[in-house]
N, C-alpha and C positions, 0 to 999 in steps of 0.2 A: 070263326076268329081263330087263329092259331096263337101259339105260345108266346112267340116272339111279338106279335102284335099287342097282346095283353100286356107284356112286359113294357113295351115302349109307351102304351097309355099309361101306365101306372108311374114309369119313370118322368113322363110329363106332368102328372097330377103331383106328385111329390115335388118336383121343381116349383110348381105354381104354389103350393101351399108353403113352401120354404121362402119363396120371395114374399109372399103376404106376411109371413110370420117375421120377417127381418126388423120392421120396427119394434116388435116386442122385445127382441134380443138387444136392440139398441137402447131402448128405454130402461130395460133391466140393469144393462151395463152403466147407463149414466147414473141411474139411482144409486147402484152400489158403490160406484166412485165417488158420488156426493156424501155418501153416508159413510164410508170407511177410508177413503183414499185422499180426499181433498184436504183434510185437516183444516178446515175453515177458510181456506182459499182456493176455491175451485176455479176452473178457467173461465166460468160465466157466474155473474152474481146471482142470477136466479137459482143455481144449485145451492145456494145458501139457505133458501126457504125450505123449511121443514115440511111444509104442506104439498109443496111442488114435489119434492123428492118421494115423499110417500104415495103421491098420485102416480109418478113414474114407475115405482115399484109395483103398485097395485095393477095399473095397466099393462105394464111388461109382462108381469106374472099371468094375467087373465090372457094375454095373446099367447104366450108360450104354452099354457095349458091347453087352449084351443088347439094350438098346432100339434101338441103331443096326441090328443085324442083324434085328430083327423089322420096323422101319419102312421099311427101303430097298426091299424087295419090294413092300410096299403102295404106296410113292411111285411106283415104276416101273409098277405096274399102273394106278394113277390118272393117270398121265401118258399111258399108252397109251390109256386109255378117253377121255381128253380130247381127244386128238388125232384120235380117230375122228368 
C-alpha cells in the first residue's frame, strides 16, 4: 500500500469518527447553553430540567473524549506519513 492510499484511508476514518462524534458536540453545546446562556428561558422547556442538562453534559463529554482518543492516533499517523 502506498502513501496516498494510506492517507485516503486515514482521511475516511477521520471523517467517519467526526460524523459519529457530532451528537456529542451537540449535546455538549445544548448543555452549556442551558447552563449558562438560557437564563431560565431556554428555547425548549426540557432544558430547564437540571438532571437532563447534567445528563447532556456528561454524555456529550463522554462522546467527545471517546472521539479525541480515536482521532489522536490517526492524526499522528497522518502527520508521520505527510513528513515522509
